[in-house]
C-alpha positions as CSV (number, residue, x, y, z in Angstrom):
1,M,0.1,0.2,-0.1
2,P,1.3,3.3,-0.8
3,A,2.2,5.3,2.0
4,K,0.0,8.5,0.7
5,T,-2.6,6.1,1.1
6,W,-1.3,4.5,4.3
7,L,-1.2,7.6,6.1
8,R,-4.9,8.8,4.9
9,R,-6.3,5.9,6.4
10,L,-4.0,6.6,9.5
11,S,-6.0,9.6,10.1
12,I,-9.0,8.8,9.3
13,V,-8.2,6.1,12.9
14,L,-6.8,8.9,14.5
15,A,-10.1,11.0,14.5
16,V,-12.3,7.9,15.3
17,V,-10.0,6.9,18.5
18,V,-10.4,10.4,19.6
19,I,-13.9,11.4,18.8
20,A,-14.8,7.9,21.2
21,F,-12.4,8.7,23.7
22,Y,-14.0,12.4,24.3
23,A,-17.3,10.9,23.7
24,R,-17.5,8.5,26.3
25,E,-15.3,10.7,29.1
26,V,-17.6,13.6,28.5
27,A,-20.7,11.2,29.1
28,R,-19.3,9.9,31.9
29,Q,-18.2,13.2,33.6
30,W,-20.9,15.6,31.9
31,D,-22.4,17.0,35.3
32,G,-19.4,18.1,36.8
33,V,-17.7,19.8,33.6
34,R,-20.4,21.2,32.4
35,A,-21.3,22.7,36.0
36,L,-17.8,23.8,36.2
37,G,-17.5,24.7,32.4
38,A,-20.1,27.3,33.5
39,S,-18.3,29.4,35.3
40,I,-15.1,29.2,33.2
41,T,-13.9,32.2,30.7
42,I,-10.9,30.8,28.8
43,E,-7.8,33.5,28.4
44,W,-7.2,32.9,24.8
45,T,-3.9,34.8,25.1
46,T,-2.5,32.3,27.4
47,L,-3.9,29.4,25.7
48,L,-1.9,30.6,22.4
49,F,1.1,30.8,24.3
50,S,0.5,27.5,25.5
51,G,0.4,26.2,21.9
52,V,3.9,28.2,21.3
53,V,5.7,26.4,23.6
54,V,4.6,23.1,22.7
55,F,5.5,24.3,19.2
56,V,9.0,25.3,20.4
57,S,9.3,21.8,22.2
58,Y,8.8,20.2,18.9
59,A,11.1,22.2,17.5
60,V,13.9,21.1,19.9
61,L,12.7,17.4,19.3
62,I,13.1,17.6,16.0
63,E,16.6,19.1,16.0
64,T,17.3,16.6,18.5
65,W,16.1,13.7,16.0
66,R,17.9,15.2,13.1
67,R,21.4,15.3,14.9
68,T,20.8,12.1,15.9
69,V,20.7,10.9,12.1
70,V,23.5,13.1,11.1
71,A,25.7,11.6,13.6
72,W,24.8,8.0,11.6
73,G,27.1,9.9,9.1
74,E,23.8,11.2,6.7
75,R,22.4,14.2,5.8
76,L,18.9,15.5,6.4
77,S,17.7,19.3,6.6
78,W,15.7,20.8,9.4
79,R,12.6,21.2,6.9
80,E,12.6,17.4,5.9
81,A,13.1,16.6,9.4
82,A,10.3,18.3,10.2
83,R,8.2,16.8,7.8
84,I,8.8,13.4,8.7
85,W,8.7,14.1,12.3
86,F,4.8,15.6,12.1
87,V,4.0,12.8,10.0
88,S,5.4,10.0,11.3
89,N,4.2,11.4,14.6
90,L,0.4,10.3,13.8
91,G,1.9,6.5,13.9
92,K,1.4,7.0,17.9
93,Y,-2.5,6.6,17.4
94,V,-2.2,3.5,16.3
95,P,-1.7,0.6,18.8
96,G,1.5,-0.6,19.2
97,K,3.9,2.1,19.2
98,V,6.1,0.3,16.4
99,W,3.6,2.4,13.9
100,Q,5.4,5.6,14.8
101,I,9.4,4.2,14.4
102,G,8.4,2.3,11.3
103,A,7.1,5.7,9.5
104,M,9.6,7.8,10.3
105,G,12.0,5.4,9.2
106,V,10.3,5.0,5.4
107,L,9.8,8.3,5.1
108,A,13.7,9.1,6.1
109,Q,14.4,6.6,3.8
110,Q,12.5,8.1,1.2
111,A,14.4,11.4,1.7
112,G,17.6,9.2,1.3
113,V,18.7,8.0,4.6
114,S,19.9,4.6,4.8
115,P,17.7,2.2,6.5
116,V,20.0,1.5,9.4
117,A,20.3,5.3,9.9
118,A,16.6,6.5,9.6
119,V,15.4,3.2,12.0
120,G,18.7,3.1,14.4
121,S,18.2,6.9,14.9
122,S,14.3,6.7,15.7
123,L,15.0,4.0,18.3
124,V,17.8,5.6,19.8
125,V,16.0,8.7,20.3
126,N,13.0,7.0,21.9
127,L,14.6,4.7,24.0
128,V,16.6,8.1,25.5
129,N,13.6,9.9,25.6
130,I,12.2,7.4,28.2
131,V,15.6,8.0,30.4
132,A,14.8,11.8,30.0
133,A,11.0,12.0,31.1
134,C,11.8,9.3,34.2
135,L,14.9,11.7,35.2
136,V,13.0,14.7,34.6
137,V,10.4,13.0,37.0
138,L,12.7,12.3,39.3
139,V,13.9,15.7,39.9
140,A,10.5,17.6,39.6
141,G,8.5,15.6,41.6
142,S,9.2,13.3,44.4
143,Q,5.2,13.3,45.3
144,V,5.0,11.9,41.8
145,V,7.5,9.1,42.3
146,A,5.8,8.0,45.5
147,L,2.9,7.4,43.4
148,A,4.0,5.5,40.6
149,G,5.7,2.7,43.3
150,R,8.3,0.5,43.3
151,W,9.0,-0.6,39.5
152,F,9.8,3.4,38.8
153,V,13.6,3.1,40.1
154,P,14.3,0.1,38.5
155,L,12.8,1.4,35.3
156,V,15.3,4.5,35.4
157,V,18.4,2.0,36.0
158,V,17.5,-0.2,33.2
159,A,16.5,2.6,30.3
160,S,19.4,4.7,31.8
161,L,21.6,1.6,31.1
162,G,20.2,0.5,27.6
163,A,20.6,4.3,26.6
164,L,24.0,4.5,28.0
165,A,25.1,1.2,26.0
166,T,23.4,1.2,22.8
167,P,26.8,2.6,20.7
168,W,28.5,-0.5,21.8
169,L,25.7,-3.1,21.3
170,L,24.2,-1.5,17.9
171,P,27.0,-3.6,16.5
172,W,25.9,-6.9,18.1
173,V,22.4,-6.1,16.8
174,L,23.1,-5.4,13.4
175,A,25.9,-8.4,13.0
176,A,22.5,-10.3,14.0
177,A,20.3,-9.0,11.6
178,R,23.2,-9.8,8.8
179,R,23.0,-13.4,9.9
180,L,19.3,-13.5,9.7
181,T,18.1,-11.6,6.7
182,G,21.7,-12.3,4.6
183,R,21.6,-8.8,3.8
184,E,25.0,-6.9,3.9
185,L,24.1,-3.9,6.4
186,P,26.7,-0.8,6.9
187,D,28.1,-0.5,10.5
188,P,26.5,2.2,12.7
189,K,28.4,5.1,13.6
190,V,26.6,6.3,16.8
191,P,29.4,8.3,19.4
192,P,28.3,8.5,22.9
193,S,27.9,12.0,22.4
194,A,25.1,11.4,20.2
195,I,23.3,9.7,23.0
196,I,24.0,13.0,25.5
197,V,22.7,15.4,22.4
198,A,19.5,13.3,22.5
199,L,19.6,13.2,26.6
200,V,19.5,16.9,26.6
201,G,17.1,17.7,23.8
202,C,14.7,15.4,25.1
203,T,15.1,16.8,28.5
204,I,14.3,20.4,27.6
205,G,11.4,18.7,25.3
206,W,9.3,17.5,28.5
207,V,10.2,20.8,30.2
208,L,8.5,22.8,27.9
209,Y,5.7,20.3,27.5
210,G,5.3,20.6,31.6
211,I,5.3,24.5,31.0
212,A,2.8,24.5,28.5
213,F,0.6,22.4,30.5
214,R,0.9,24.9,33.4
215,L,-0.1,27.5,30.7
216,L,-3.3,25.4,29.7
217,A,-4.3,25.6,33.3
218,V,-3.7,29.5,33.8
219,S,-5.7,29.8,30.7
220,L,-8.9,27.8,31.7
221,F,-8.7,29.1,35.3
222,G,-7.2,32.3,35.6
223,H,-4.6,30.9,38.0
224,A,-2.3,28.1,38.5
225,A,-2.5,26.3,41.6
226,G,1.7,24.8,42.0
227,N,4.9,25.6,40.5
228,S,6.0,24.8,37.2
229,A,7.8,21.8,38.7
230,S,4.7,20.2,39.5
231,Y,3.2,20.6,36.8
232,I,6.1,19.4,34.8
233,A,6.0,16.4,37.1
234,V,2.6,15.4,36.6
235,F,2.5,15.8,33.0
236,T,5.8,14.3,32.0
237,F,4.9,11.1,34.3
238,S,1.2,10.7,32.7
239,Y,2.7,11.3,29.0
240,L,5.6,8.4,30.4
241,I,3.0,5.7,31.3
242,G,0.6,6.7,28.2
243,Y,3.9,5.6,26.1
244,L,4.3,2.7,27.7
245,V,1.0,0.6,27.7
246,L,1.9,-0.2,24.5
247,F,-1.9,-1.0,23.4
248,A,-3.2,2.4,24.0
249,P,-3.3,4.6,20.9
250,G,-1.5,8.1,22.0
251,G,-1.7,6.6,25.4
252,L,-5.4,7.5,25.3
253,G,-7.3,6.4,28.7
254,A,-3.9,5.6,30.0
255,R,-2.3,8.7,30.6
256,E,-5.5,10.3,31.6
257,S,-6.3,7.6,34.5
258,V,-2.7,9.1,35.8
259,L,-2.9,12.3,35.2
260,Q,-6.2,13.3,37.4
261,P,-5.4,11.7,40.4
262,A,-1.6,13.5,40.2
263,L,-3.0,16.2,39.9
264,T,-5.2,15.6,43.1
265,V,-1.9,14.2,44.8
266,L,0.1,17.4,44.3
267,G,-2.7,19.8,45.2
268,L,-3.0,21.4,41.8
269,E,-6.5,20.5,41.0
270,A,-9.5,18.2,42.0
271,G,-13.0,17.1,41.2
272,A,-14.3,18.7,38.5
273,A,-11.4,21.1,37.7
274,A,-9.2,18.1,37.3
275,V,-11.3,16.1,34.9
276,L,-11.8,19.7,32.9
277,L,-7.9,20.1,32.9
278,V,-7.1,16.4,32.4
279,L,-9.8,16.5,28.7
280,A,-8.6,19.8,27.9
281,S,-4.8,18.6,27.9
282,R,-5.4,16.3,25.7
283,L,-7.8,17.6,23.1
284,W,-5.4,20.4,22.8
285,L,-2.2,18.4,22.4
286,T,-3.8,16.2,19.6
287,V,-4.6,19.2,18.1
288,L,-1.1,20.3,18.0
289,E,0.4,16.9,17.3
290,A,-1.7,15.6,14.6
291,L,-2.9,18.8,12.8
292,P,0.4,19.6,11.2
293,G,0.8,15.7,9.6
294,L,-2.9,15.8,8.6
295,L,-2.3,19.4,6.8
296,L,1.1,18.0,5.0
297,I,-0.8,14.7,3.9
298,A,-3.9,17.2,2.9
299,L,-1.3,19.3,0.7
300,G,0.5,16.0,-0.7
301,R,3.6,16.7,1.0
302,A,4.1,13.9,3.2
303,R,6.9,12.6,1.2
304,P,10.4,13.6,1.5
305,T,12.1,14.6,-1.6
306,P,14.8,12.4,-2.2
307,T,18.2,13.6,-2.0
308,N,21.8,12.1,-1.5
309,N,21.9,12.4,2.0
310,R,25.6,10.8,3.1
311,R,27.9,13.2,4.3
312,D,31.6,13.2,3.9
313,G,32.8,14.9,6.7
314,P,32.0,15.8,10.7
315,N,30.2,19.0,9.7
316,S,26.5,18.6,9.8
């Protein structure tokens, strides 16, 4: 199936899943949300600023992934990287979590990036992103860590060791792939510095996400009930849970089931206000995440332009 057709069908799945989720949640919480919503006046300037911060975090994450691709000895412009990132981002709304990585790999190959670099860089950034999320939660919210339970610290340790060992583990993985497929695959070139760059970029991305979440709360309620660190911690933790639940498309349901009690535990919001903030956050982020990719598909610009992306020198 052509990539363009597949992505159009994916956008339909996205719309159906999101609409079904909100219909269920609004019906379940309707009385409380309706009563609270009648007393809310949205601060549109603050809401717009929240969206701007989200897009700044996207820019950071796009550049982080692009730099990882460059570390594999490839060339990829920021414009092409942004196009690939936004379109492949739609894949997160399909159960399984592998669709986003797979779509990113396919689109990167169409742009002239080698298959190993295309898929490998996506895997590296996704693994490091989990590590960064765990570290942000550890630093920003001790109460959230307590809410997570005993499994959280072992997760941080395992994910961190996996990310740090990636430059040395990848050659072994490629050797096994050569034996299984019988194909000659190029050796990966991922310097340890690429892991550090990815970790810094992903950490900045999580912090910006949390700041945008706090601004969303201000736009709804006229004030924030806590400091930025608290909002960063609860948002990052809930997003991490949604990501780790493999069967939940886009973390739908899983993220919300964690975010609402976390808001209460940290004294940020409770009751109908917490429900409203959780639903508004999902809707706002879904629009900001999906709209660029859907527009690129609608305009027929989902496929990157093939170029010769091999680079001979160390400069990007």
